Structure formats: C-alpha cells, structure tokens
All heavy atoms as a GROMACS GRO file, in nm:
protein
  597
    1MET      N    1  10.211  11.890   3.749
    1MET     CA    2  10.076  11.845   3.734
    1MET      C    3  10.033  11.846   3.588
    1MET      O    4   9.959  11.760   3.547
    1MET     CB    5   9.986  11.935   3.821
    1MET     CG    6   9.853  11.874   3.847
    1MET     SD    7   9.869  11.720   3.938
    1MET     CE    8   9.723  11.722   4.030
    2GLN      N    9  10.079  11.942   3.514
    2GLN     CA   10  10.049  11.951   3.371
    2GLN      C   11  10.095  11.825   3.298
    2GLN      O   12  10.028  11.774   3.214
    2GLN     CB   13  10.115  12.078   3.311
    2GLN     CG   14  10.087  12.100   3.164
    2GLN     CD   15   9.945  12.140   3.136
    2GLN    OE1   16   9.870  12.177   3.226
    2GLN    NE2   17   9.904  12.130   3.013
    3SER      N   18  10.214  11.777   3.335
    3SER     CA   19  10.270  11.657   3.271
    3SER      C   20  10.181  11.536   3.295
    3SER      O   21  10.158  11.454   3.206
    3SER     CB   22  10.411  11.632   3.323
    3SER     OG   23  10.464  11.517   3.265
    4LEU      N   24  10.133  11.522   3.419
    4LEU     CA   25  10.046  11.410   3.451
    4LEU      C   26   9.917  11.416   3.372
    4LEU      O   27   9.868  11.315   3.320
    4LEU     CB   28  10.018  11.408   3.602
    4LEU     CG   29   9.936  11.291   3.654
    4LEU    CD1   30  10.003  11.159   3.624
    4LEU    CD2   31   9.918  11.306   3.803
    5SER      N   32   9.860  11.535   3.359
    5SER     CA   33   9.737  11.553   3.283
    5SER      C   34   9.757  11.520   3.135
    5SER      O   35   9.673  11.453   3.074
    5SER     CB   36   9.686  11.697   3.293
    5SER     OG   37   9.648  11.721   3.425
    6SER      N   38   9.869  11.562   3.079
    6SER     CA   39   9.895  11.532   2.937
    6SER      C   40   9.922  11.383   2.917
    6SER      O   41   9.883  11.327   2.815
    6SER     CB   42  10.009  11.618   2.885
    6SER     OG   43  10.129  11.588   2.950
    7CYS      N   44   9.987  11.321   3.012
    7CYS     CA   45  10.011  11.176   3.005
    7CYS      C   46   9.879  11.100   3.010
    7CYS      O   47   9.855  11.007   2.933
    7CYS     CB   48  10.103  11.132   3.118
    7CYS     SG   49  10.140  10.955   3.116
    8ASN      N   50   9.792  11.141   3.102
    8ASN     CA   51   9.660  11.080   3.114
    8ASN      C   52   9.582  11.093   2.984
    8ASN      O   53   9.518  10.999   2.937
    8ASN     CB   54   9.585  11.140   3.232
    8ASN     CG   55   9.456  11.069   3.260
    8ASN    OD1   56   9.444  10.949   3.238
    8ASN    ND2   57   9.358  11.141   3.310
    9ALA      N   58   9.584  11.212   2.927
    9ALA     CA   59   9.511  11.237   2.799
    9ALA      C   60   9.570  11.151   2.689
    9ALA      O   61   9.495  11.094   2.607
    9ALA     CB   62   9.519  11.384   2.763
   10ALA      N   63   9.701  11.140   2.683
   10ALA     CA   64   9.766  11.058   2.579
   10ALA      C   65   9.729  10.911   2.594
   10ALA      O   66   9.701  10.843   2.494
   10ALA     CB   67   9.919  11.076   2.584
   11LEU      N   68   9.726  10.862   2.717
   11LEU     CA   69   9.688  10.722   2.740
   11LEU      C   70   9.542  10.698   2.705
   11LEU      O   71   9.505  10.594   2.649
   11LEU     CB   72   9.713  10.683   2.885
   11LEU     CG   73   9.860  10.660   2.923
   11LEU    CD1   74   9.873  10.639   3.073
   11LEU    CD2   75   9.918  10.544   2.846
   12PHE      N   76   9.455  10.792   2.737
   12PHE     CA   77   9.315  10.781   2.703
   12PHE      C   78   9.296  10.777   2.552
   12PHE      O   79   9.225  10.692   2.497
   12PHE     CB   80   9.236  10.898   2.760
   12PHE     CG   81   9.090  10.891   2.730
   12PHE    CD1   82   9.005  10.808   2.802
   12PHE    CD2   83   9.035  10.964   2.627
   12PHE    CE1   84   8.869  10.799   2.774
   12PHE    CE2   85   8.900  10.959   2.596
   12PHE     CZ   86   8.817  10.876   2.669
   13ASP      N   87   9.366  10.866   2.481
   13ASP     CA   88   9.360  10.867   2.332
   13ASP      C   89   9.410  10.735   2.275
   13ASP      O   90   9.353  10.682   2.180
   13ASP     CB   91   9.441  10.985   2.276
   13ASP     CG   92   9.375  11.118   2.305
   13ASP    OD1   93   9.254  11.119   2.340
   13ASP    OD2   94   9.445  11.221   2.294
   14TRP      N   95   9.519  10.684   2.331
   14TRP     CA   96   9.575  10.556   2.284
   14TRP      C   97   9.471  10.444   2.304
   14TRP      O   98   9.450  10.363   2.216
   14TRP     CB   99   9.704  10.524   2.359
   14TRP     CG  100   9.759  10.389   2.326
   14TRP    CD1  101   9.839  10.358   2.222
   14TRP    CD2  102   9.737  10.267   2.397
   14TRP    NE1  103   9.869  10.223   2.224
   14TRP    CE2  104   9.806  10.166   2.330
   14TRP    CE3  105   9.665  10.234   2.511
   14TRP    CZ2  106   9.806  10.034   2.371
   14TRP    CZ3  107   9.663  10.102   2.554
   14TRP    CH2  108   9.734  10.004   2.484
   15GLY      N  109   9.410  10.441   2.423
   15GLY     CA  110   9.310  10.338   2.450
   15GLY      C  111   9.191  10.345   2.356
   15GLY      O  112   9.145  10.244   2.308
   16GLU      N  113   9.144  10.466   2.329
   16GLU     CA  114   9.032  10.484   2.237
   16GLU      C  115   9.072  10.440   2.096
   16GLU      O  116   8.993  10.377   2.024
   16GLU     CB  117   8.989  10.630   2.235
   16GLU     CG  118   8.907  10.672   2.356
   16GLU     CD  119   8.769  10.611   2.354
   16GLU    OE1  120   8.699  10.614   2.251
   16GLU    OE2  121   8.730  10.558   2.461
   17LYS      N  122   9.193  10.474   2.056
   17LYS     CA  123   9.240  10.439   1.920
   17LYS      C  124   9.254  10.288   1.903
   17LYS      O  125   9.216  10.232   1.801
   17LYS     CB  126   9.373  10.506   1.894
   17LYS     CG  127   9.431  10.478   1.757
   17LYS     CD  128   9.564  10.548   1.740
   17LYS     CE  129   9.627  10.509   1.606
   17LYS     NZ  130   9.764  10.560   1.596
   18HIS      N  131   9.309  10.221   2.003
   18HIS     CA  132   9.336  10.077   1.991
   18HIS      C  133   9.221   9.987   2.034
   18HIS      O  134   9.213   9.873   1.989
   18HIS     CB  135   9.462  10.043   2.070
   18HIS     CG  136   9.587  10.086   2.006
   18HIS    ND1  137   9.630  10.217   2.002
   18HIS    CD2  138   9.681  10.016   1.938
   18HIS    CE1  139   9.743  10.225   1.938
   18HIS    NE2  140   9.776  10.105   1.896
   19PHE      N  141   9.135  10.038   2.119
   19PHE     CA  142   9.030   9.952   2.174
   19PHE      C  143   8.889  10.007   2.152
   19PHE      O  144   8.793   9.933   2.164
   19PHE     CB  145   9.053   9.929   2.323
   19PHE     CG  146   9.179   9.854   2.352
   19PHE    CD1  147   9.294   9.922   2.390
   19PHE    CD2  148   9.185   9.716   2.339
   19PHE    CE1  149   9.412   9.853   2.416
   19PHE    CE2  150   9.302   9.646   2.362
   19PHE     CZ  151   9.416   9.715   2.401
   20GLY      N  152   8.874  10.133   2.120
   20GLY     CA  153   8.743  10.190   2.100
   20GLY      C  154   8.665  10.197   2.230
   20GLY      O  155   8.722  10.190   2.338
   21ASP      N  156   8.536  10.209   2.220
   21ASP     CA  157   8.451  10.215   2.339
   21ASP      C  158   8.391  10.074   2.361
   21ASP      O  159   8.278  10.047   2.323
   21ASP     CB  160   8.340  10.320   2.320
   21ASP     CG  161   8.264  10.348   2.447
   21ASP    OD1  162   8.289  10.276   2.549
   21ASP    OD2  163   8.181  10.439   2.446
   22LEU      N  164   8.472   9.988   2.419
   22LEU     CA  165   8.434   9.847   2.432
   22LEU      C  166   8.305   9.825   2.512
   22LEU      O  167   8.219   9.748   2.465
   22LEU     CB  168   8.549   9.769   2.496
   22LEU     CG  169   8.671   9.753   2.406
   22LEU    CD1  170   8.786   9.690   2.484
   22LEU    CD2  171   8.638   9.670   2.285
   23PRO      N  172   8.285   9.888   2.626
   23PRO     CA  173   8.159   9.864   2.697
   23PRO      C  174   8.038   9.899   2.614
   23PRO      O  175   7.936   9.828   2.617
   23PRO     CB  176   8.169   9.952   2.822
   23PRO     CG  177   8.316   9.968   2.842
   23PRO     CD  178   8.377   9.972   2.706
   24LYS      N  179   8.044  10.005   2.538
   24LYS     CA  180   7.933  10.047   2.454
   24LYS      C  181   7.908   9.945   2.341
   24LYS      O  182   7.795   9.909   2.313
   24LYS     CB  183   7.964  10.185   2.395
   24LYS     CG  184   7.851  10.250   2.319
   24LYS     CD  185   7.897  10.388   2.272
   24LYS     CE  186   7.783  10.472   2.224
   24LYS     NZ  187   7.829  10.604   2.184
   25GLU      N  188   8.016   9.896   2.281
   25GLU     CA  189   8.003   9.796   2.173
   25GLU      C  190   7.949   9.663   2.228
   25GLU      O  191   7.864   9.600   2.166
   25GLU     CB  192   8.137   9.774   2.106
   25GLU     CG  193   8.188   9.892   2.026
   25GLU     CD  194   8.323   9.866   1.962
   25GLU    OE1  195   8.339   9.758   1.900
   25GLU    OE2  196   8.414   9.948   1.979
   26ILE      N  197   7.995   9.626   2.346
   26ILE     CA  198   7.948   9.500   2.408
   26ILE      C  199   7.799   9.510   2.437
   26ILE      O  200   7.722   9.418   2.408
   26ILE     CB  201   8.030   9.468   2.536
   26ILE    CG1  202   8.173   9.433   2.499
   26ILE    CG2  203   7.963   9.354   2.615
   26ILE    CD1  204   8.269   9.428   2.617
   27LYS      N  205   7.758   9.622   2.496
   27LYS     CA  206   7.616   9.642   2.529
   27LYS      C  207   7.531   9.642   2.404
   27LYS      O  208   7.424   9.578   2.401
   27LYS     CB  209   7.596   9.773   2.606
   27LYS     CG  210   7.451   9.795   2.645
   27LYS     CD  211   7.432   9.924   2.719
   27LYS     CE  212   7.292   9.954   2.763
   27LYS     NZ  213   7.181   9.890   2.700
   28LYS      N  214   7.577   9.705   2.299
   28LYS     CA  215   7.502   9.709   2.172
   28LYS      C  216   7.482   9.567   2.118
   28LYS      O  217   7.369   9.531   2.078
   28LYS     CB  218   7.580   9.794   2.071
   28LYS     CG  219   7.514   9.806   1.937
   28LYS     CD  220   7.599   9.893   1.845
   28LYS     CE  221   7.553   9.879   1.700
   28LYS     NZ  222   7.644   9.946   1.608
   29CYS      N  223   7.587   9.485   2.118
   29CYS     CA  224   7.575   9.347   2.069
   29CYS      C  225   7.484   9.264   2.157
   29CYS      O  226   7.402   9.186   2.106
   29CYS     CB  227   7.714   9.283   2.059
   29CYS     SG  228   7.816   9.344   1.924
   30LYS      N  229   7.498   9.280   2.290
   30LYS     CA  230   7.413   9.202   2.380
   30LYS      C  231   7.266   9.243   2.366
   30LYS      O  232   7.176   9.157   2.371
   30LYS     CB  233   7.458   9.224   2.528
   30LYS     CG  234   7.583   9.147   2.559
   30LYS     CD  235   7.620   9.167   2.708
   30LYS     CE  236   7.737   9.079   2.745
   30LYS     NZ  237   7.771   9.094   2.888
   31ASP      N  238   7.240   9.372   2.350
   31ASP     CA  239   7.103   9.418   2.330
   31ASP      C  240   7.043   9.361   2.201
   31ASP      O  241   6.928   9.315   2.201
   31ASP     CB  242   7.098   9.571   2.325
   31ASP     CG  243   7.122   9.636   2.462
   31ASP    OD1  244   7.121   9.565   2.563
   31ASP    OD2  245   7.143   9.759   2.464
   32GLU      N  246   7.122   9.363   2.096
   32GLU     CA  247   7.074   9.308   1.968
   32GLU      C  248   7.049   9.157   1.980
   32GLU      O  249   6.948   9.106   1.932
   32GLU     CB  250   7.176   9.337   1.857
   32GLU     CG  251   7.138   9.283   1.723
   32GLU     CD  252   7.014   9.348   1.661
   32GLU    OE1  253   6.972   9.455   1.707
   32GLU    OE2  254   6.959   9.289   1.566
   33LEU      N  255   7.141   9.087   2.047
   33LEU     CA  256   7.122   8.942   2.066
   33LEU      C  257   6.996   8.915   2.146
   33LEU      O  258   6.919   8.825   2.113
   33LEU     CB  259   7.245   8.883   2.135
   33LEU     CG  260   7.244   8.734   2.162
   33LEU    CD1  261   7.232   8.656   2.030
   33LEU    CD2  262   7.369   8.693   2.236
   34GLY      N  263   6.976   8.989   2.251
   34GLY     CA  264   6.854   8.972   2.334
   34GLY      C  265   6.728   8.997   2.253
   34GLY      O  266   6.630   8.923   2.268
   35ARG      N  267   6.732   9.100   2.168
   35ARG     CA  268   6.616   9.131   2.084
   35ARG      C  269   6.588   9.016   1.987
   35ARG      O  270   6.474   8.974   1.970
   35ARG     CB  271   6.642   9.259   2.005
   35ARG     CG  272   6.521   9.309   1.927
   35ARG     CD  273   6.556   9.428   1.841
   35ARG     NE  274   6.649   9.396   1.734
   35ARG     CZ  275   6.619   9.327   1.622
   35ARG    NH1  276   6.498   9.281   1.604
   35ARG    NH2  277   6.709   9.303   1.529
   36LEU      N  278   6.694   8.960   1.929
   36LEU     CA  279   6.676   8.847   1.838
   36LEU      C  280   6.619   8.724   1.907
   36LEU      O  281   6.537   8.650   1.850
   36LEU     CB  282   6.810   8.811   1.770
   36LEU     CG  283   6.859   8.903   1.660
   36LEU    CD1  284   6.998   8.862   1.615
   36LEU    CD2  285   6.762   8.907   1.544
   37GLN      N  286   6.665   8.701   2.028
   37GLN     CA  287   6.622   8.580   2.101
   37GLN      C  288   6.477   8.586   2.144
   37GLN      O  289   6.416   8.484   2.171
   37GLN     CB  290   6.714   8.558   2.221
   37GLN     CG  291   6.852   8.515   2.181
   37GLN     CD  292   6.950   8.504   2.295
   37GLN    OE1  293   6.928   8.562   2.402
   37GLN    NE2  294   7.059   8.432   2.274
   38LEU      N  295   6.420   8.707   2.148
   38LEU     CA  296   6.279   8.721   2.186
   38LEU      C  297   6.184   8.691   2.070
   38LEU      O  298   6.069   8.659   2.094
   38LEU     CB  299   6.251   8.865   2.237
   38LEU     CG  300   6.315   8.900   2.370
   38LEU    CD1  301   6.289   9.047   2.401
   38LEU    CD2  302   6.262   8.811   2.481
   39GLY      N  303   6.234   8.700   1.949
   39GLY     CA  304   6.151   8.680   1.832
   39GLY      C  305   6.148   8.535   1.788
   39GLY      O  306   6.210   8.447   1.847
   40PRO      N  307   6.077   8.510   1.678
   40PRO     CA  308   6.072   8.375   1.622
   40PRO      C  309   6.210   8.333   1.572
   40PRO      O  310   6.286   8.415   1.521
   40PRO     CB  311   5.972   8.385   1.509
   40PRO     CG  312   5.956   8.530   1.480
   40PRO     CD  313   5.998   8.606   1.602
   41GLN      N  314   6.239   8.206   1.590
   41GLN     CA  315   6.370   8.154   1.553
   41GLN      C  316   6.363   8.081   1.416
   41GLN      O  317   6.284   7.989   1.400
   41GLN     CB  318   6.420   8.055   1.659
   41GLN     CG  319   6.434   8.116   1.798
   41GLN     CD  320   6.542   8.222   1.805
   41GLN    OE1  321   6.658   8.194   1.774
   41GLN    NE2  322   6.505   8.341   1.846
   42ASP      N  323   6.443   8.129   1.325
   42ASP     CA  324   6.461   8.058   1.199
   42ASP      C  325   6.610   8.050   1.171
   42ASP      O  326   6.692   8.091   1.252
   42ASP     CB  327   6.382   8.126   1.085
   42ASP     CG  328   6.428   8.267   1.055
   42ASP    OD1  329   6.538   8.306   1.099
   42ASP    OD2  330   6.355   8.341   0.988
   43ASP      N  331   6.647   7.991   1.057
   43ASP     CA  332   6.789   7.972   1.028
   43ASP      C  333   6.868   8.104   1.024
   43ASP      O  334   6.980   8.111   1.072
   43ASP     CB  335   6.807   7.899   0.895
   43ASP     CG  336   6.763   7.753   0.904
   43ASP    OD1  337   6.756   7.700   1.017
   43ASP    OD2  338   6.740   7.693   0.800
   44ASP      N  339   6.807   8.209   0.969
   44ASP     CA  340   6.874   8.337   0.960
   44ASP      C  341   6.897   8.397   1.099
   44ASP      O  342   7.006   8.450   1.127
   44ASP     CB  343   6.795   8.436   0.875
   44ASP     CG  344   6.793   8.399   0.728
   44ASP    OD1  345   6.888   8.330   0.683
   44ASP    OD2  346   6.699   8.440   0.657
   45VAL      N  347   6.799   8.388   1.185
   45VAL     CA  348   6.811   8.443   1.321
   45VAL      C  349   6.918   8.365   1.398
   45VAL      O  350   7.000   8.425   1.469
   45VAL     CB  351   6.675   8.438   1.396
   45VAL    CG1  352   6.692   8.475   1.542
   45VAL    CG2  353   6.576   8.534   1.327
   46VAL      N  354   6.920   8.234   1.384
   46VAL     CA  355   7.021   8.153   1.451
   46VAL      C  356   7.161   8.190   1.402
   46VAL      O  357   7.255   8.205   1.480
   46VAL     CB  358   6.992   8.002   1.431
   46VAL    CG1  359   7.107   7.916   1.482
   46VAL    CG2  360   6.862   7.963   1.501
   47HIS      N  361   7.174   8.210   1.270
   47HIS     CA  362   7.301   8.248   1.213
   47HIS      C  363   7.350   8.382   1.265
   47HIS      O  364   7.464   8.397   1.309
   47HIS     CB  365   7.290   8.250   1.060
   47HIS     CG  366   7.415   8.290   0.990
   47HIS    ND1  367   7.525   8.209   0.980
   47HIS    CD2  368   7.447   8.405   0.928
   47HIS    CE1  369   7.622   8.273   0.916
   47HIS    NE2  370   7.576   8.393   0.883
   48VAL      N  371   7.263   8.480   1.265
   48VAL     CA  372   7.299   8.613   1.315
   48VAL      C  373   7.330   8.608   1.464
   48VAL      O  374   7.423   8.674   1.513
   48VAL     CB  375   7.188   8.717   1.284
   48VAL    CG1  376   7.218   8.850   1.350
   48VAL    CG2  377   7.174   8.734   1.133
   49SER      N  378   7.255   8.527   1.539
   49SER     CA  379   7.279   8.514   1.684
   49SER      C  380   7.418   8.458   1.707
   49SER      O  381   7.489   8.505   1.797
   49SER     CB  382   7.176   8.421   1.746
   49SER     OG  383   7.047   8.478   1.741
   50ARG      N  384   7.458   8.360   1.629
   50ARG     CA  385   7.592   8.303   1.644
   50ARG      C  386   7.702   8.407   1.614
   50ARG      O  387   7.803   8.413   1.682
   50ARG     CB  388   7.609   8.180   1.556
   50ARG     CG  389   7.537   8.061   1.612
   50ARG     CD  390   7.570   7.934   1.534
   50ARG     NE  391   7.489   7.826   1.587
   50ARG     CZ  392   7.438   7.729   1.512
   50ARG    NH1  393   7.458   7.726   1.384
   50ARG    NH2  394   7.367   7.633   1.568
   51ILE      N  395   7.678   8.485   1.510
   51ILE     CA  396   7.773   8.591   1.477
   51ILE      C  397   7.785   8.690   1.592
   51ILE      O  398   7.895   8.728   1.631
   51ILE     CB  399   7.729   8.661   1.347
   51ILE    CG1  400   7.747   8.570   1.226
   51ILE    CG2  401   7.811   8.792   1.326
   51ILE    CD1  402   7.688   8.622   1.097
   52LEU      N  403   7.669   8.730   1.648
   52LEU     CA  404   7.672   8.824   1.761
   52LEU      C  405   7.740   8.764   1.882
   52LEU      O  406   7.819   8.832   1.951
   52LEU     CB  407   7.530   8.867   1.796
   52LEU     CG  408   7.466   8.967   1.699
   52LEU    CD1  409   7.317   8.981   1.728
   52LEU    CD2  410   7.536   9.102   1.706
   53GLU      N  411   7.717   8.636   1.911
   53GLU     CA  412   7.782   8.568   2.023
   53GLU      C  413   7.934   8.569   2.002
   53GLU      O  414   8.011   8.593   2.098
   53GLU     CB  415   7.730   8.427   2.039
   53GLU     CG  416   7.590   8.422   2.093
   53GLU     CD  417   7.527   8.283   2.084
   53GLU    OE1  418   7.584   8.193   2.017
   53GLU    OE2  419   7.418   8.266   2.142
   54ASN      N  420   7.980   8.544   1.880
   54ASN     CA  421   8.122   8.547   1.852
   54ASN      C  422   8.179   8.688   1.866
   54ASN      O  423   8.290   8.707   1.917
   54ASN     CB  424   8.151   8.493   1.711
   54ASN     CG  425   8.130   8.344   1.702
   54ASN    OD1  426   8.135   8.271   1.799
   54ASN    ND2  427   8.099   8.296   1.581
   55GLN      N  428   8.104   8.789   1.823
   55GLN     CA  429   8.147   8.928   1.836
   55GLN      C  430   8.158   8.965   1.985
   55GLN      O  431   8.254   9.030   2.025
   55GLN     CB  432   8.052   9.022   1.768
   55GLN     CG  433   8.065   9.024   1.618
   55GLN     CD  434   7.965   9.119   1.552
   55GLN    OE1  435   7.856   9.144   1.607
   55GLN    NE2  436   8.002   9.169   1.435
   56ILE      N  437   8.062   8.923   2.064
   56ILE     CA  438   8.064   8.952   2.209
   56ILE      C  439   8.186   8.888   2.270
   56ILE      O  440   8.257   8.950   2.351
   56ILE     CB  441   7.934   8.907   2.276
   56ILE    CG1  442   7.817   8.994   2.228
   56ILE    CG2  443   7.948   8.912   2.428
   56ILE    CD1  444   7.679   8.939   2.265
   57SER      N  445   8.213   8.763   2.238
   57SER     CA  446   8.331   8.694   2.292
   57SER      C  447   8.459   8.766   2.254
   57SER      O  448   8.549   8.784   2.338
   57SER     CB  449   8.337   8.551   2.241
   57SER     OG  450   8.231   8.474   2.294
   58ALA      N  451   8.470   8.807   2.129
   58ALA     CA  452   8.590   8.878   2.083
   58ALA      C  453   8.605   9.012   2.156
   58ALA      O  454   8.714   9.050   2.195
   58ALA     CB  455   8.584   8.899   1.931
   59LEU      N  456   8.494   9.083   2.172
   59LEU     CA  457   8.500   9.213   2.242
   59LEU      C  458   8.535   9.195   2.390
   59LEU      O  459   8.613   9.274   2.445
   59LEU     CB  460   8.364   9.284   2.231
   59LEU     CG  461   8.330   9.341   2.093
   59LEU    CD1  462   8.183   9.381   2.087
   59LEU    CD2  463   8.420   9.458   2.059
   60LEU      N  464   8.486   9.090   2.453
   60LEU     CA  465   8.522   9.062   2.592
   60LEU      C  466   8.670   9.029   2.605
   60LEU      O  467   8.736   9.072   2.700
   60LEU     CB  468   8.434   8.954   2.651
   60LEU     CG  469   8.287   8.990   2.673
   60LEU    CD1  470   8.205   8.868   2.710
   60LEU    CD2  471   8.274   9.098   2.779
   61ARG      N  472   8.724   8.951   2.510
   61ARG     CA  473   8.868   8.922   2.511
   61ARG      C  474   8.948   9.049   2.493
   61ARG      O  475   9.048   9.073   2.560
   61ARG     CB  476   8.901   8.821   2.403
   61ARG     CG  477   8.865   8.678   2.439
   61ARG     CD  478   8.926   8.577   2.341
   61ARG     NE  479   8.888   8.602   2.204
   61ARG     CZ  480   8.779   8.553   2.145
   61ARG    NH1  481   8.695   8.480   2.215
   61ARG    NH2  482   8.753   8.578   2.018
   62LYS      N  483   8.902   9.134   2.401
   62LYS     CA  484   8.970   9.261   2.374
   62LYS      C  485   8.966   9.350   2.500
   62LYS      O  486   9.066   9.415   2.534
   62LYS     CB  487   8.901   9.330   2.258
   62LYS     CG  488   8.980   9.438   2.192
   62LYS     CD  489   8.908   9.485   2.068
   62LYS     CE  490   8.985   9.591   1.996
   62LYS     NZ  491   8.917   9.644   1.878
   63GLU      N  492   8.853   9.352   2.571
   63GLU     CA  493   8.842   9.429   2.692
   63GLU      C  494   8.937   9.375   2.800
   63GLU      O  495   9.000   9.452   2.874
   63GLU     CB  496   8.697   9.427   2.744
   63GLU     CG  497   8.674   9.513   2.865
   63GLU     CD  498   8.530   9.511   2.908
   63GLU    OE1  499   8.471   9.402   2.921
   63GLU    OE2  500   8.474   9.619   2.929
   64GLU      N  501   8.950   9.244   2.809
   64GLU     CA  502   9.041   9.182   2.905
   64GLU      C  503   9.185   9.224   2.876
   64GLU      O  504   9.260   9.260   2.967
   64GLU     CB  505   9.026   9.031   2.905
   64GLU     CG  506   9.115   8.962   3.005
   64GLU     CD  507   9.099   8.812   3.004
   64GLU    OE1  508   9.022   8.757   2.923
   64GLU    OE2  509   9.165   8.746   3.084
   65VAL      N  510   9.222   9.221   2.750
   65VAL     CA  511   9.357   9.263   2.711
   65VAL      C  512   9.379   9.409   2.747
   65VAL      O  513   9.485   9.447   2.798
   65VAL     CB  514   9.380   9.241   2.559
   65VAL    CG1  515   9.507   9.311   2.510
   65VAL    CG2  516   9.386   9.090   2.529
   66PHE      N  517   9.278   9.492   2.723
   66PHE     CA  518   9.288   9.635   2.755
   66PHE      C  519   9.320   9.652   2.904
   66PHE      O  520   9.411   9.724   2.943
   66PHE     CB  521   9.159   9.706   2.721
   66PHE     CG  522   9.153   9.848   2.776
   66PHE    CD1  523   9.223   9.950   2.711
   66PHE    CD2  524   9.083   9.876   2.891
   66PHE    CE1  525   9.217  10.079   2.762
   66PHE    CE2  526   9.079  10.004   2.942
   66PHE     CZ  527   9.147  10.106   2.876
   67TRP      N  528   9.244   9.583   2.991
   67TRP     CA  529   9.264   9.600   3.134
   67TRP      C  530   9.397   9.541   3.180
   67TRP      O  531   9.462   9.596   3.269
   67TRP     CB  532   9.148   9.543   3.213
   67TRP     CG  533   9.029   9.630   3.201
   67TRP    CD1  534   8.912   9.604   3.136
   67TRP    CD2  535   9.015   9.765   3.252
   67TRP    NE1  536   8.827   9.710   3.144
   67TRP    CE2  537   8.889   9.813   3.212
   67TRP    CE3  538   9.101   9.849   3.324
   67TRP    CZ2  539   8.842   9.940   3.247
   67TRP    CZ3  540   9.054   9.976   3.356
   67TRP    CH2  541   8.928  10.019   3.319
   68LEU      N  542   9.439   9.430   3.118
   68LEU     CA  543   9.570   9.375   3.152
   68LEU      C  544   9.682   9.473   3.119
   68LEU      O  545   9.775   9.494   3.196
   68LEU     CB  546   9.593   9.243   3.081
   68LEU     CG  547   9.511   9.123   3.132
   68LEU    CD1  548   9.528   9.003   3.041
   68LEU    CD2  549   9.547   9.090   3.276
   69LYS      N  550   9.672   9.536   3.002
   69LYS     CA  551   9.772   9.636   2.963
   69LYS      C  552   9.759   9.762   3.048
   69LYS      O  553   9.860   9.822   3.081
   69LYS     CB  554   9.758   9.671   2.814
   69LYS     CG  555   9.802   9.561   2.724
   69LYS     CD  556   9.797   9.601   2.580
   69LYS     CE  557   9.844   9.486   2.495
   69LYS     NZ  558   9.910   9.525   2.379
   70HIS      N  559   9.637   9.799   3.080
   70HIS     CA  560   9.613   9.918   3.160
   70HIS      C  561   9.678   9.908   3.298
   70HIS      O  562   9.741  10.002   3.346
   70HIS     CB  563   9.460   9.940   3.174
   70HIS     CG  564   9.423  10.058   3.256
   70HIS    ND1  565   9.431  10.187   3.207
   70HIS    CD2  566   9.376  10.068   3.383
   70HIS    CE1  567   9.392  10.272   3.300
   70HIS    NE2  568   9.357  10.202   3.409
   71PHE      N  569   9.666   9.793   3.362
   71PHE     CA  570   9.720   9.775   3.496
   71PHE      C  571   9.868   9.744   3.495
   71PHE      O  572   9.935   9.758   3.598
   71PHE     CB  573   9.641   9.670   3.573
   71PHE     CG  574   9.508   9.720   3.618
   71PHE    CD1  575   9.391   9.662   3.571
   71PHE    CD2  576   9.497   9.826   3.705
   71PHE    CE1  577   9.268   9.709   3.614
   71PHE    CE2  578   9.374   9.873   3.747
   71PHE     CZ  579   9.260   9.814   3.700
   72ARG      N  580   9.921   9.705   3.383
   72ARG     CA  581  10.062   9.676   3.373
   72ARG      C  582  10.144   9.801   3.363
   72ARG      O  583  10.262   9.805   3.398
   72ARG     CB  584  10.088   9.586   3.252
   72ARG     CG  585  10.222   9.520   3.256
   72ARG     CD  586  10.236   9.415   3.155
   72ARG     NE  587  10.217   9.467   3.021
   72ARG     CZ  588  10.235   9.400   2.912
   72ARG    NH1  589  10.272   9.276   2.918
   72ARG    NH2  590  10.217   9.455   2.794
   73VAL      N  591  10.084   9.910   3.313
   73VAL     CA  592  10.157  10.035   3.293
   73VAL      C  593  10.190  10.102   3.422
   73VAL      O  594  10.155  10.101   3.524
   73VAL     CB  595  10.076  10.132   3.206
   73VAL    CG1  596  10.138  10.269   3.199
   73VAL    CG2  597  10.060  10.074   3.069
   0.00000   0.00000   0.00000
C-alpha cells in the first residue's frame, strides 16, 4: 500500500509541475474576461479580451492533454 501511495504522490507532483492548477487558471481568466465584457468597450479592452480568450483556449487544450495522458497511464 505504501508503494501505491508514493506512486500517487509522484504522479500528482508530476501533474502539478507540468500542468499547474489548470482549473484555477481557467476560472481566473474566465472571471477576468467576464469582468471586462461588463464594462465599456474600447480598443484596449477588446485587445485584452482577445488575449484572455486565447489564453483560455490554450489552457483548455493543455487540460485536455493532461486528461488524455492521465487516462493513458
């Protein structure tokens, strides 16, 4: 049982190192995007919104890769 626990801990550490806390990062970006969309829209807001949308897409792809690797093990 000790071996299984240490393997689980090692996999968790590996996931954190390679992927970070993806759900937390995704939520943070979505919250910021939502906040921006509620305010007045100017060129700067549109630019930052596009950056956040791209970050969200990248994080979602990264999360998908994480789960594909997670279930393949």
